[in-house]
C-alpha positions, -999 to 999 in steps of 0.1 A, spaced: 1 -1 -2 30 23 -6 20 37 -36 -15 37 -32 -11 62 -4 7 88 -25 -20 86 -54 -47 88 -31 -52 125 -33 -54 122 -71 -78 95 -67 -102 117 -46 -99 145 -68 -100 126 -104 -126 103 -88 -108 72 -106 -110 36 -93 -81 15 -113 -48 21 -121 -57 14 -158 -80 43 -158 -55 68 -141 -30 57 -166 -55 64 -193 -68 96 -182 -32 108 -177 -27 99 -216 -57 115 -225 -46 147 -204 -16 147 -219 -29 145 -256 -56 173 -250 -24 193 -236 -7 185 -272 -41 191 -289 -44 157 -301 -78 150 -286 -105 171 -279 -123 170 -240 -149 147 -249 -141 121 -224 -145 145 -196 
């Protein structure tokens, strides 16, 4: 439960449940920043 404690704040803020969702959201966020995706998943 070491890394879970660290990402707990993010989980509460983003309301993501699984590491997979977290990773996907991170990628989408990065893509949006680079203008690849339109923020439609939000």
